[in-house]
Backbone bond lengths (Angstrom), bond angles and torsions (degrees), N, CA, C in turn:
res aa  C-N    CA-C-N  psi(-1)  N-CA   C-N-CA  omega(-1)  CA-C   N-CA-C  phi
1 G - - - 1.451 - - 1.521 111.88 -
2 V 1.334 115.97 -42.54 1.463 120.01 178.05 1.525 110.16 -63.44
3 L 1.322 116.79 -44.32 1.455 120.69 -179.03 1.527 111.19 -61.50
4 K 1.321 117.75 -42.34 1.463 120.54 -178.39 1.527 111.61 -71.92
5 S 1.322 117.63 -26.16 1.468 120.31 -178.32 1.518 112.23 -73.10
6 G 1.337 117.15 -16.18 1.452 120.52 -175.57 1.510 113.01 93.72
7 A 1.342 117.09 -3.54 1.464 120.81 176.46 1.528 109.65 -84.29
8 A 1.317 116.01 172.62 1.461 121.61 174.25 1.525 108.36 -112.91
9 Y 1.328 117.07 146.12 1.457 119.67 179.27 1.530 110.40 -104.68
10 V 1.317 115.16 151.98 1.462 123.00 177.65 1.524 106.75 -123.26
11 P 1.329 119.90 108.10 1.466 119.98 -178.81 1.518 111.86 -71.52
12 L 1.338 115.56 130.25 1.464 122.36 178.87 1.524 108.77 -121.28
13 D 1.303 116.63 119.99 1.462 121.50 179.11 1.525 108.40 -86.05
14 P 1.344 118.81 117.27 1.476 120.65 -179.53 1.521 113.40 -58.75
15 G 1.338 116.54 -18.57 1.459 119.72 179.42 1.515 113.75 -80.42
16 F 1.336 117.62 -7.45 1.459 120.70 179.77 1.529 110.87 -73.10
17 P 1.329 117.57 156.75 1.474 120.04 174.63 1.528 110.85 -59.25
18 A 1.325 116.48 147.15 1.462 121.68 -176.42 1.522 112.03 -60.08
19 D 1.350 117.10 -36.49 1.462 118.10 -177.78 1.519 111.73 -69.17
20 R 1.324 116.94 -33.17 1.475 119.36 177.02 1.522 110.51 -69.33
21 L 1.333 117.10 -42.96 1.467 120.54 177.84 1.525 110.74 -61.93
22 A 1.320 116.58 -41.92 1.460 120.54 179.63 1.520 110.75 -62.93
23 F 1.332 116.15 -41.84 1.463 119.54 178.41 1.527 111.21 -61.44
24 M 1.344 116.83 -44.78 1.459 120.75 -178.13 1.524 111.58 -64.09
25 L 1.324 116.60 -40.15 1.465 120.17 177.44 1.524 111.41 -64.39
26 E 1.320 116.08 -45.50 1.466 119.38 -177.86 1.524 111.09 -69.34
27 D 1.331 116.93 -45.72 1.458 120.96 -176.74 1.521 111.95 -65.64
28 S 1.333 117.33 -37.06 1.468 121.00 -178.32 1.519 112.16 -73.37
29 G 1.344 116.62 -24.69 1.456 119.79 -175.54 1.513 112.61 75.14
30 A 1.333 117.10 24.94 1.466 121.29 -177.91 1.530 110.85 -60.65
31 G 1.324 116.39 138.44 1.458 121.25 179.36 1.509 113.81 -104.08
32 V 1.351 116.68 -16.20 1.463 121.64 -178.35 1.521 108.49 -134.77
33 L 1.318 116.87 135.29 1.453 122.35 175.50 1.521 108.28 -112.21
34 V 1.333 116.72 114.59 1.461 122.50 -179.39 1.529 108.66 -99.78
35 T 1.311 116.32 126.99 1.456 120.70 -179.93 1.524 109.03 -139.31
36 A 1.318 115.04 165.40 1.461 120.32 177.62 1.521 108.43 -126.79
37 G 1.317 115.01 62.71 1.454 120.30 178.29 1.504 115.60 82.46
38 S 1.350 117.96 2.70 1.462 120.14 -179.66 1.527 110.32 -66.55
39 R 1.301 115.73 143.15 1.468 120.82 -179.39 1.535 109.50 -90.21
40 L 1.302 115.81 82.97 1.450 120.37 176.92 1.522 109.20 -88.79
41 P 1.325 117.90 145.39 1.470 120.24 179.93 1.523 111.72 -55.95
42 G 1.323 116.41 132.26 1.459 120.57 -176.56 1.508 113.61 -67.82
43 T 1.338 116.85 -16.05 1.464 120.27 -179.11 1.523 112.73 -86.59
44 L 1.339 117.37 1.52 1.463 119.47 -174.62 1.517 112.13 -58.45
45 A 1.305 116.56 -58.82 1.457 120.90 -175.39 1.518 108.75 -152.35
46 P 1.323 117.75 81.61 1.463 120.03 -174.88 1.524 113.79 -60.79
47 A 1.360 117.02 -22.45 1.468 119.50 -178.38 1.521 112.37 -86.44
48 V 1.327 117.73 -9.75 1.464 121.24 -177.49 1.529 110.06 -83.37
49 R 1.319 115.91 136.31 1.467 119.98 178.00 1.527 108.84 -75.67
50 V 1.326 117.40 129.29 1.461 122.61 -177.96 1.528 109.50 -101.75
51 V 1.319 115.85 128.98 1.464 122.22 174.32 1.526 107.23 -115.12
52 D 1.335 116.94 108.76 1.462 121.89 179.18 1.528 108.09 -96.81
53 L 1.331 115.90 112.52 1.461 120.55 -175.66 1.523 112.40 -67.88
54 V 1.334 117.14 -21.30 1.462 119.83 178.32 1.526 110.40 -76.23
55 S 1.334 117.05 -52.70 1.464 119.64 -179.24 1.527 112.23 -70.41
56 S 1.347 116.77 -19.68 1.470 120.55 -179.44 1.520 112.69 -96.35
57 Q 1.323 117.58 8.99 1.461 120.54 -171.88 1.528 112.60 -57.87
58 A 1.318 117.16 -43.40 1.466 119.83 -177.39 1.531 111.31 -62.05
59 S 1.321 116.68 -45.08 1.469 118.97 -179.44 1.517 111.25 -69.98
60 L 1.331 117.43 -31.50 1.462 119.74 178.08 1.530 110.67 -67.25
61 L 1.331 116.61 -40.86 1.467 120.21 -179.79 1.521 111.66 -66.51
62 A 1.326 116.92 -23.06 1.470 120.22 -179.84 1.519 113.08 -82.63
63 L 1.323 117.63 -6.30 1.460 120.19 -178.30 1.523 111.57 -72.85
64 D 1.312 115.14 157.42 1.465 121.75 174.31 1.530 108.53 -59.44
65 D 1.333 117.70 132.46 1.458 119.57 -176.80 1.532 113.28 -93.35
66 S 1.332 117.89 11.76 1.471 119.68 178.56 1.523 109.63 -72.05
67 N 1.322 115.18 156.58 1.464 120.65 -178.96 1.523 109.89 -68.33
68 V 1.321 116.23 154.23 1.462 120.25 178.77 1.527 108.80 -115.15
69 E 1.307 114.36 152.97 1.456 120.15 -178.84 1.529 110.07 -70.22
70 A 1.329 115.75 138.94 1.461 120.38 175.73 1.523 108.62 -80.59
71 L 1.328 116.25 123.71 1.459 120.63 -172.96 1.524 113.36 -101.30
72 G 1.329 118.53 -10.99 1.461 121.06 -177.15 1.518 112.39 -75.07
73 A 1.323 116.80 140.41 1.460 122.92 175.03 1.531 109.44 -93.93
74 P 1.333 117.72 158.44 1.472 119.69 -176.72 1.526 114.58 -54.23
75 E 1.319 118.49 -35.78 1.461 120.82 -177.28 1.528 113.64 -92.36
76 D 1.326 117.38 0.50 1.463 119.90 174.41 1.524 109.88 -71.32
77 A 1.314 116.64 153.06 1.465 120.41 176.14 1.521 110.08 -69.51
78 A 1.332 116.56 131.18 1.464 121.91 175.17 1.529 110.23 -91.92
79 Y 1.329 115.93 -39.23 1.461 118.72 176.68 1.517 109.92 -153.05
80 L 1.308 114.28 158.55 1.460 123.70 177.05 1.514 106.29 -124.42
81 I 1.322 116.28 115.06 1.460 119.43 -175.91 1.515 109.44 -120.53
82 Y 1.325 115.92 136.94 1.459 120.86 -174.43 1.519 110.98 -96.79
83 T 1.322 114.53 131.79 1.458 121.28 176.90 1.520 108.19 -113.97
84 S 1.322 116.18 155.51 1.462 119.62 176.88 1.514 108.41 -76.68
85 G 1.314 117.05 139.06 1.454 121.01 178.45 1.514 111.07 -104.49
86 S 1.323 116.53 167.14 1.462 120.48 -179.60 1.527 110.92 -66.17
87 T 1.331 117.33 -22.26 1.461 120.73 177.84 1.515 112.41 -86.31
88 G 1.329 117.20 -7.08 1.454 121.31 -178.39 1.518 112.60 91.51
89 R 1.323 117.82 -11.16 1.462 120.91 178.77 1.525 108.94 -89.92
90 P 1.330 118.25 118.55 1.466 119.88 -179.59 1.528 110.95 -59.95
91 K 1.334 115.78 146.59 1.458 120.09 177.24 1.522 108.89 -124.58
92 G 1.329 116.19 134.96 1.449 121.33 -177.69 1.514 112.06 -87.53
93 V 1.323 116.72 125.76 1.462 122.55 178.37 1.529 108.30 -101.98
94 A 1.326 116.32 122.52 1.465 121.50 -178.15 1.524 110.09 -95.74
95 I 1.339 116.29 120.30 1.468 122.96 -178.83 1.526 109.25 -110.63
96 S 1.325 116.76 132.39 1.462 121.33 -177.07 1.524 112.21 -83.89
97 H 1.345 115.16 163.41 1.464 120.73 173.93 1.525 110.26 -60.21
98 R 1.339 117.52 -39.95 1.466 120.78 -179.82 1.525 110.93 -59.48
99 A 1.335 115.92 -45.29 1.461 120.28 -178.62 1.522 111.14 -64.05
100 L 1.336 116.65 -44.45 1.462 120.40 -179.40 1.526 110.85 -65.71
101 A 1.341 116.76 -42.51 1.464 120.17 -179.84 1.526 111.19 -63.79
102 N 1.328 116.67 -39.28 1.466 119.48 178.03 1.519 110.93 -63.64
103 F 1.331 116.08 -43.54 1.461 120.51 178.64 1.529 111.33 -59.81
104 L 1.334 116.66 -48.03 1.464 120.51 -177.69 1.522 111.27 -64.44
105 G 1.336 116.96 -42.59 1.457 119.89 -179.82 1.512 112.41 -64.08
106 S 1.326 116.21 -38.36 1.461 120.06 -179.15 1.522 111.71 -69.44
107 L 1.343 117.18 -46.41 1.464 119.20 -176.92 1.522 112.64 -74.33
108 A 1.339 117.65 -20.66 1.457 119.68 174.05 1.536 110.41 -64.52
109 L 1.340 115.65 -27.54 1.462 120.36 179.02 1.527 111.84 -89.39
110 E 1.329 116.44 -38.82 1.459 122.00 -179.14 1.520 109.51 -151.80
111 P 1.328 118.55 118.09 1.460 130.85 10.02 1.533 115.80 -65.61
112 G 1.344 117.62 -17.11 1.463 120.10 178.02 1.517 113.28 101.50
113 L 1.342 114.33 138.89 1.461 120.90 177.57 1.510 107.72 -157.41
114 D 1.336 117.43 139.87 1.457 120.34 177.58 1.522 110.21 -143.33
115 E 1.333 115.84 -174.68 1.466 120.35 -172.42 1.529 113.53 -67.90
116 D 1.316 118.55 -11.80 1.467 120.88 179.07 1.532 112.80 -88.55
117 D 1.326 117.00 -5.69 1.462 120.35 -175.46 1.529 112.27 -86.03
118 V 1.338 114.63 155.22 1.460 123.00 171.41 1.528 106.82 -123.98
119 V 1.335 116.33 117.60 1.465 121.60 -177.60 1.523 109.34 -101.18
120 A 1.316 116.84 122.42 1.455 121.08 176.31 1.522 108.78 -81.00
121 A 1.328 116.55 117.15 1.463 121.91 -178.60 1.522 108.95 -98.34
122 T 1.327 116.52 111.13 1.465 121.38 -175.62 1.522 113.03 -120.60
123 T 1.327 117.13 -6.81 1.468 121.20 -170.72 1.519 111.81 -89.96
124 T 1.331 116.71 136.49 1.454 120.50 174.89 1.528 109.99 -59.78
125 I 1.339 116.84 146.33 1.463 120.48 -177.41 1.520 112.70 -65.85
126 S 1.332 117.71 -14.58 1.457 120.05 179.93 1.529 112.25 -78.91
127 F 1.308 117.89 -8.23 1.464 123.76 179.44 1.520 106.98 -102.99
128 D 1.325 118.61 127.97 1.468 120.17 -170.02 1.519 114.07 -62.37
129 I 1.336 118.56 -24.33 1.459 118.80 -178.26 1.526 112.32 -68.32
130 A 1.341 116.89 -11.80 1.467 119.05 172.98 1.523 110.76 -61.22
131 G 1.331 117.31 -22.99 1.464 120.67 177.44 1.513 112.52 -60.18
132 L 1.330 117.11 -34.06 1.466 119.77 176.72 1.520 110.33 -68.01
133 E 1.324 116.74 -42.92 1.457 120.63 -173.90 1.524 113.19 -69.56
134 I 1.326 117.31 -24.93 1.461 120.53 -177.31 1.526 112.14 -106.56
135 S 1.329 116.97 -51.92 1.468 119.68 -175.06 1.523 113.00 -71.60
136 L 1.332 117.51 -38.91 1.465 118.85 -177.31 1.532 112.76 -66.10
137 P 1.340 120.17 -47.29 1.467 118.42 175.83 1.530 112.88 -58.62
138 L 1.345 117.38 -40.44 1.463 119.96 178.93 1.526 111.33 -63.27
139 A 1.339 116.66 -35.30 1.460 120.70 -176.97 1.529 112.48 -70.05
140 V 1.338 116.80 -30.23 1.472 119.36 -175.41 1.525 112.97 -109.52
141 G 1.335 118.05 -4.02 1.461 120.30 179.46 1.508 114.41 88.72
142 A 1.342 117.23 16.03 1.466 120.31 177.62 1.528 110.05 -79.38
143 C 1.315 115.99 172.11 1.473 122.09 179.56 1.523 109.40 -99.28
144 I 1.341 115.79 143.08 1.466 121.62 176.69 1.525 108.89 -109.14
145 A 1.320 116.67 127.23 1.460 121.45 172.53 1.522 106.85 -102.50
146 L 1.337 116.85 102.29 1.458 121.89 -177.82 1.528 109.78 -80.47
147 L 1.315 116.02 117.97 1.462 120.78 -178.09 1.521 109.74 -108.85
148 S 1.315 116.89 144.30 1.462 121.66 -177.78 1.519 110.69 -73.28
149 R 1.329 115.07 163.66 1.459 120.13 177.88 1.525 110.27 -63.50
150 E 1.324 116.93 -37.57 1.463 119.74 179.39 1.531 110.83 -61.47
151 T 1.330 116.08 -41.57 1.461 120.07 178.67 1.520 111.25 -67.86
152 A 1.336 116.25 -42.33 1.466 120.98 -175.21 1.522 112.99 -68.37
153 T 1.330 117.90 -18.27 1.467 120.91 -178.10 1.525 112.94 -107.29
154 D 1.324 116.56 10.91 1.466 122.33 178.08 1.521 107.30 -124.27
155 G 1.333 116.77 113.23 1.458 120.63 -174.14 1.515 113.97 -55.51
156 S 1.329 117.44 -47.09 1.460 120.75 -178.32 1.522 111.47 -67.23
157 A 1.341 116.80 -41.84 1.464 120.28 179.08 1.526 111.00 -65.75
158 L 1.325 116.33 -39.34 1.462 119.66 179.00 1.525 110.79 -66.36
159 A 1.314 117.15 -40.18 1.467 120.64 178.11 1.526 110.64 -60.70
160 R 1.351 116.77 -43.28 1.467 120.12 178.29 1.527 111.18 -64.31
161 A 1.334 116.55 -41.99 1.459 120.38 -178.04 1.530 111.08 -65.14
162 L 1.309 117.43 -38.04 1.464 120.74 178.25 1.530 110.23 -63.22
163 A 1.314 115.80 -41.91 1.467 119.58 179.67 1.522 111.30 -68.10
164 E 1.336 116.74 -44.25 1.461 120.54 -176.93 1.532 112.43 -67.80
165 S 1.319 117.08 -33.68 1.469 120.62 -178.47 1.521 112.55 -83.37
166 G 1.330 116.91 -14.22 1.463 119.71 -175.93 1.509 112.21 69.70
167 A 1.330 116.78 31.00 1.463 121.27 -176.75 1.524 111.37 -57.87
168 T 1.324 114.81 135.98 1.466 120.85 175.69 1.523 111.50 -109.67
169 V 1.346 117.19 -12.91 1.463 121.63 179.65 1.525 108.86 -139.29
170 L 1.336 116.07 132.79 1.460 121.58 172.35 1.517 107.81 -136.21
171 Q 1.331 115.16 127.99 1.460 122.26 174.77 1.522 108.19 -105.78
172 A 1.326 117.19 130.90 1.468 119.18 -177.72 1.515 110.09 -160.72
173 T 1.324 114.88 163.65 1.455 121.02 174.47 1.523 109.66 -78.79
174 P 1.335 117.75 163.43 1.466 119.49 176.00 1.525 113.07 -55.38
175 A 1.346 117.59 -33.71 1.469 119.70 -179.54 1.522 111.11 -62.69
176 T 1.335 117.22 -41.16 1.468 120.45 178.96 1.522 110.96 -69.56
177 W 1.334 116.76 -41.19 1.468 119.16 178.38 1.536 110.16 -62.64
178 R 1.330 117.23 -39.48 1.462 119.95 178.55 1.525 110.45 -64.32
179 M 1.338 116.66 -39.92 1.461 120.87 178.14 1.522 110.30 -60.43
180 L 1.317 117.40 -42.26 1.461 120.96 178.73 1.526 111.65 -63.44
181 V 1.317 115.35 -47.31 1.461 119.58 -178.87 1.528 110.40 -60.09
182 E 1.330 116.79 -43.40 1.460 120.42 -177.49 1.525 112.76 -70.50
183 S 1.338 117.25 -16.27 1.465 120.58 177.70 1.531 112.19 -80.60
184 G 1.337 116.73 -5.35 1.456 120.72 -177.14 1.515 113.60 88.06
185 W 1.308 116.72 13.98 1.465 124.24 -177.61 1.528 111.47 -56.56
186 R 1.330 115.77 130.11 1.462 122.03 176.28 1.527 108.01 -133.72
187 P 1.332 118.23 91.23 1.464 120.68 -176.83 1.517 111.35 -77.56
188 D 1.359 114.87 168.53 1.461 115.95 168.33 1.522 106.73 -75.51
189 R 1.307 115.74 165.34 1.459 119.94 -170.21 1.529 113.40 -80.94
190 R 1.345 117.80 12.27 1.463 119.18 178.99 1.520 112.30 -83.60
191 L 1.329 117.72 -20.43 1.453 121.57 -169.88 1.530 112.14 -68.94
192 R 1.343 114.98 133.40 1.460 121.32 172.67 1.523 107.59 -104.27
193 A 1.308 116.06 126.18 1.459 122.15 -174.75 1.526 109.63 -102.27
194 L 1.342 116.16 124.49 1.461 121.84 175.16 1.521 107.22 -109.40
195 C 1.323 117.12 125.14 1.455 121.48 -174.64 1.519 109.55 -124.49
196 G 1.341 116.90 131.39 1.459 120.39 179.09 1.508 111.05 -166.54
197 G 1.319 115.89 -179.94 1.457 121.64 178.93 1.510 113.34 96.74
198 E 1.320 116.55 -28.66 1.462 123.19 178.07 1.522 107.04 -150.40
199 A 1.328 116.00 167.15 1.462 120.12 179.32 1.523 110.41 -62.55
200 L 1.327 116.68 139.36 1.466 122.76 178.80 1.527 108.95 -88.71
201 P 1.347 118.43 110.84 1.463 120.49 -179.56 1.532 111.65 -68.15
202 R 1.314 115.16 148.77 1.463 120.47 -178.43 1.529 111.65 -60.74
203 E 1.347 117.10 -42.44 1.461 120.12 -177.64 1.527 111.06 -64.12
204 L 1.342 116.68 -38.95 1.458 120.01 178.82 1.524 110.79 -68.37
205 A 1.313 116.89 -40.64 1.472 120.52 177.78 1.527 110.45 -59.09
206 K 1.308 116.77 -41.60 1.466 120.83 178.76 1.526 110.71 -62.18
207 E 1.335 117.11 -44.65 1.467 121.09 178.83 1.531 110.69 -61.28
208 L 1.323 117.21 -42.64 1.467 120.44 -177.35 1.522 111.68 -70.44
209 L 1.315 117.85 -39.06 1.465 120.56 -180.00 1.521 111.64 -62.36
210 E 1.329 116.66 -25.31 1.466 120.60 177.81 1.526 111.96 -78.94
211 R 1.355 116.70 -12.41 1.459 120.57 -172.88 1.528 114.79 -114.45
212 V 1.326 118.18 -29.82 1.465 120.40 -169.43 1.530 111.86 -112.16
213 H 1.337 113.07 165.89 1.468 118.94 178.36 1.524 111.18 -71.07
214 A 1.339 116.34 -41.55 1.462 120.77 -179.97 1.510 108.68 -152.76
215 L 1.340 115.51 145.32 1.463 122.62 178.63 1.522 108.86 -121.12
216 W 1.346 114.78 126.06 1.463 120.55 179.55 1.520 109.45 -118.72
217 N 1.327 115.82 134.40 1.455 122.15 175.16 1.530 108.14 -102.83
218 L 1.345 116.80 129.60 1.461 121.07 -175.77 1.522 110.55 -125.35
219 Y 1.336 115.05 149.62 1.461 120.81 -179.17 1.521 109.63 -142.70
220 G 1.321 115.51 141.88 1.461 119.58 173.05 1.515 111.48 167.68
221 P 1.321 117.60 141.03 1.458 120.73 174.75 1.527 111.38 -83.52
222 T 1.320 116.13 159.80 1.464 121.41 177.64 1.524 111.08 -54.33
223 E 1.329 116.94 -34.72 1.462 122.02 -174.34 1.531 113.96 -70.69
224 T 1.331 117.69 -7.30 1.471 119.32 176.09 1.530 111.23 -123.20
225 T 1.321 115.71 26.84 1.474 124.44 173.05 1.526 113.16 70.53
226 I 1.308 113.87 77.17 1.470 124.82 167.19 1.525 111.97 70.03
227 W 1.338 119.15 -86.67 1.463 121.65 179.63 1.531 109.35 -121.85
228 S 1.332 116.24 139.72 1.466 120.65 -178.12 1.517 113.30 -117.21
229 T 1.335 117.32 -22.88 1.465 121.05 176.59 1.521 108.47 -136.45
230 L 1.322 115.29 159.19 1.460 119.33 178.37 1.515 110.84 -156.83
231 E 1.322 114.97 160.82 1.461 120.92 176.53 1.520 109.74 -157.10
232 R 1.310 115.91 138.23 1.464 119.32 170.59 1.518 108.36 -79.87
233 V 1.320 115.93 122.97 1.460 121.84 -177.35 1.526 108.84 -86.20
234 T 1.303 116.03 124.89 1.473 120.88 176.50 1.525 111.77 -121.24
235 D 1.316 117.09 -21.93 1.454 122.08 -179.06 1.525 108.76 -125.90
236 P 1.331 118.20 110.89 1.468 120.03 -177.83 1.522 113.22 -64.87
237 D 1.303 118.07 -15.83 1.461 121.35 179.26 1.526 112.14 -87.43
238 C 1.327 116.98 -2.39 1.462 120.07 -178.82 1.532 108.73 -142.37
239 I 1.336 116.44 78.16 1.463 121.96 -176.98 1.519 109.64 -104.04
240 T 1.327 116.61 126.15 1.460 121.45 173.81 1.530 108.11 -128.08
241 I 1.333 116.29 178.37 1.469 119.36 174.89 1.521 110.74 -96.51
242 G 1.321 116.88 10.15 1.454 121.65 165.63 1.508 116.18 79.20
243 R 1.339 114.02 -136.56 1.457 121.99 -173.99 1.527 109.65 -127.45
244 P 1.339 117.83 161.74 1.470 120.69 -178.50 1.518 112.74 -64.67
245 I 1.352 115.81 149.05 1.458 120.79 171.69 1.523 108.60 -73.05
246 A 1.309 118.07 -179.35 1.464 122.51 -174.94 1.526 111.93 -58.90
247 N 1.328 115.18 142.70 1.476 122.62 175.00 1.520 112.69 56.02
248 T 1.321 115.53 34.63 1.465 121.96 -179.44 1.524 109.07 -129.25
249 Q 1.316 115.98 135.58 1.461 120.79 176.48 1.526 108.95 -117.34
250 V 1.325 115.35 136.76 1.460 121.40 179.48 1.527 108.69 -125.08
251 Y 1.330 115.80 132.12 1.457 121.64 179.84 1.524 109.34 -124.79
252 V 1.319 115.87 148.28 1.462 122.30 170.50 1.521 106.14 -112.50
253 V 1.329 116.34 115.87 1.460 119.89 -170.08 1.528 111.33 -122.71
254 G 1.328 114.76 159.09 1.452 121.75 176.26 1.513 111.44 -90.97
255 P 1.335 117.85 -173.71 1.470 121.73 -179.04 1.528 113.23 -59.63
256 D 1.337 117.69 -23.35 1.460 121.36 -179.82 1.525 112.89 -87.49
257 G 1.338 117.58 1.20 1.454 120.95 -179.71 1.515 114.21 80.17
258 E 1.317 117.79 8.66 1.459 122.14 178.76 1.525 109.94 -101.57
259 P 1.350 117.51 144.96 1.467 120.26 179.80 1.521 112.16 -57.81
260 V 1.328 115.59 140.38 1.460 121.04 177.17 1.521 109.25 -95.10
261 P 1.328 118.58 162.32 1.466 121.11 -179.71 1.533 111.95 -63.47
262 I 1.320 114.94 157.16 1.461 121.39 175.83 1.529 109.61 -56.30
263 G 1.325 116.23 132.73 1.451 121.20 179.54 1.512 113.96 94.26
264 M 1.336 117.29 -13.35 1.461 120.82 -179.89 1.518 110.14 -95.84
265 A 1.318 116.63 141.39 1.455 120.63 -178.40 1.525 111.14 -78.70
266 G 1.334 115.10 147.16 1.456 121.63 177.40 1.517 109.39 -165.55
267 E 1.327 116.63 -179.87 1.461 120.72 179.12 1.521 110.22 -80.92
268 I 1.325 116.64 140.27 1.467 122.30 178.49 1.520 109.08 -84.08
269 W 1.331 116.38 121.72 1.458 123.31 173.66 1.520 107.76 -115.18
270 I 1.330 116.62 138.15 1.469 121.08 -174.70 1.527 109.84 -122.65
271 G 1.328 115.83 134.41 1.455 121.92 176.92 1.513 110.68 -130.31
272 G 1.327 115.49 179.77 1.461 120.16 177.33 1.508 113.21 109.91
273 A 1.335 114.94 -162.76 1.466 121.41 -171.20 1.519 113.45 -66.64
274 G 1.332 118.45 -21.71 1.460 120.26 -174.65 1.514 115.43 -87.18
275 V 1.328 118.12 -6.03 1.469 120.06 -176.21 1.527 110.16 -64.53
276 A 1.323 115.94 132.18 1.462 121.83 -176.23 1.522 111.63 -64.75
277 L 1.340 115.44 162.36 1.453 120.62 174.50 1.524 110.55 -67.58
278 G 1.316 117.32 -25.07 1.461 122.14 178.67 1.509 110.86 137.20
279 Y 1.330 115.68 -171.83 1.458 121.77 177.12 1.530 108.88 -90.53
280 H 1.311 115.66 129.15 1.459 121.43 -177.07 1.526 111.37 -63.39
281 R 1.325 115.85 122.70 1.467 122.95 178.10 1.524 112.88 58.29
282 R 1.322 117.12 26.46 1.474 121.12 177.91 1.532 109.02 -130.55
283 P 1.335 118.63 65.76 1.469 120.71 -175.04 1.526 113.41 -61.44
284 E 1.338 117.83 -35.79 1.465 119.20 -179.36 1.526 110.80 -66.19
285 L 1.328 116.16 -43.65 1.458 120.10 179.70 1.525 110.43 -68.29
286 T 1.329 117.09 -38.35 1.471 120.52 177.04 1.519 110.52 -59.77
287 A 1.333 117.26 -45.72 1.465 121.17 -179.69 1.525 111.65 -64.28
288 E 1.335 116.20 -31.63 1.463 120.16 -179.40 1.518 112.37 -73.36
289 R 1.341 116.61 -40.60 1.469 119.94 -173.20 1.528 113.81 -95.97
290 F 1.326 117.12 -25.32 1.468 120.98 179.27 1.528 107.94 -109.19
291 V 1.322 116.51 110.59 1.465 121.06 -173.03 1.525 110.25 -113.29
292 P 1.341 117.68 155.43 1.471 120.14 178.26 1.525 111.39 -56.63
293 D 1.328 115.34 139.60 1.467 121.12 -178.44 1.524 109.29 -88.12
294 R 1.332 116.25 100.08 1.465 121.24 176.83 1.521 111.44 -92.13
295 L 1.328 116.72 -2.94 1.459 120.49 -173.48 1.523 113.26 -104.43
296 G 1.338 117.33 -19.87 1.454 121.01 -174.98 1.516 113.42 -97.63
297 P 1.338 116.39 179.53 1.463 121.08 -175.03 1.522 114.98 -83.77
298 A 1.343 118.67 -17.84 1.463 120.55 -171.04 1.536 111.19 -96.24
299 D 1.328 115.43 132.70 1.464 120.45 176.28 1.532 109.62 -72.24
300 G 1.311 116.85 140.04 1.457 121.24 177.30 1.512 114.86 78.65
301 A 1.320 117.31 1.45 1.467 120.44 -179.69 1.528 110.01 -76.67
302 R 1.335 115.91 164.82 1.461 121.47 -179.13 1.527 110.59 -128.62
303 L 1.312 114.21 157.33 1.458 122.08 174.82 1.517 109.03 -115.20
304 Y 1.315 116.40 144.38 1.454 120.77 175.35 1.524 109.46 -100.63
305 R 1.320 115.92 125.87 1.458 122.21 177.22 1.522 108.33 -83.84
306 T 1.317 117.79 109.32 1.463 121.10 -170.95 1.517 113.85 -76.43
307 G 1.345 117.84 -26.90 1.460 119.37 -171.80 1.514 112.63 79.73
308 D 1.328 117.01 4.89 1.468 121.92 177.75 1.519 109.84 -100.20
309 L 1.322 115.38 146.49 1.460 121.60 175.31 1.524 110.33 -93.11
310 G 1.323 115.84 143.75 1.452 119.73 176.98 1.509 110.83 -156.79
311 R 1.317 115.36 174.22 1.467 120.28 173.21 1.517 108.52 -153.22
312 W 1.320 115.13 147.83 1.458 121.02 177.47 1.522 109.94 -84.82
313 R 1.307 115.58 136.90 1.456 121.03 171.52 1.528 109.08 -86.24
314 P 1.319 118.46 159.27 1.469 120.26 178.35 1.528 113.82 -59.33
315 D 1.353 117.44 -23.38 1.465 120.31 -179.46 1.531 112.37 -86.53
316 G 1.347 117.94 6.58 1.457 120.89 176.46 1.513 115.00 86.69
317 R 1.330 118.15 8.83 1.458 122.21 177.56 1.520 109.33 -98.01
318 L 1.327 114.94 150.21 1.460 121.07 -174.06 1.522 110.51 -103.32
319 E 1.324 116.31 130.52 1.458 121.80 175.16 1.526 109.40 -100.72
320 H 1.331 115.94 139.23 1.461 121.69 176.40 1.515 108.06 -98.64
321 L 1.338 116.24 130.98 1.461 120.53 -173.37 1.523 113.54 -118.50
322 G 1.331 117.66 15.46 1.459 120.07 179.10 1.518 111.80 103.47
323 R 1.335 116.16 -162.55 1.459 122.33 -177.27 1.522 111.48 -94.96
324 V 1.341 115.25 151.96 1.456 120.50 175.62 1.519 109.79 -65.75
325 G 1.346 117.11 -45.67 1.452 122.10 178.08 1.512 110.65 -99.59
326 H 1.310 115.63 -171.53 1.468 120.83 178.20 1.522 108.26 -95.62
327 Q 1.319 116.62 109.38 1.464 120.85 -178.08 1.525 108.92 -132.09
328 V 1.309 116.09 135.12 1.455 121.27 177.88 1.519 108.54 -121.07
329 K 1.332 117.17 128.94 1.455 121.33 175.04 1.527 109.14 -91.21
330 I 1.327 116.27 128.14 1.467 120.91 -179.95 1.515 108.84 -118.74
331 R 1.341 117.20 125.64 1.461 120.92 176.65 1.526 107.14 -116.66
């Protein structure tokens, strides 16, 4: 509904600390807070209009059920999602309808999804990859099996839920896949496994290839719309992050911003349809991380400097080599 109205949505996880939620509401400039009975602190944003879908159910059911015109333009923001920054201050990344539509269209073809699929949705809405689990099935007519956080964080419960729902696709981080494997999970061979968010270890890839129909490794920062490269893994001894998705360009560059030779390490810069509009209300940071694209075909385009190291293999596949600086993720 938000997408069709032409507005942008900001996902808020009720499990987040109140001060973080308050910051995101204030920084985004949100005018409406949509909830479904969640107990959010009343002090969050007293000036924001609250729409509770549970208490409003009767009036919603009385509305005209005819379709409504989509008012959003391709370059309008579709969503604003907050990521943690190195300074601890969350920064909002604005993603356009064009970028989201390109992502959905590309992944519908590869790894592929159609109306016969069942996608297990386990990711919190505050993590951008939840967009694949919800928007992609809706776009192609597939079924979504919405699983609770309690189920998604318990290996045995998640294994049972996958079997009971008949899931054919599950997207998860290596940590979740490892949890499933260690629970003794033995799926039927229809399941397609999508893995991303962290490096895919060789031992885990081997375990998954013995269990699933297909294993895909995905890579991409929030600033270039969820996933930007992908590869079907067939050999656990040779794992890369593959090749760019549709309408996406990836470069490995040196300190001068020029592409380095094949096989040489450099920083990964990403361009194309998935590049974000920028950081919300952070023009200095936007200018620092999103630079003019002097390497691609489109005038006025920008590249996102990922801060990740990579190198091209002679076969055209991209290897991820870690971070340019010293960064530690703490959960």
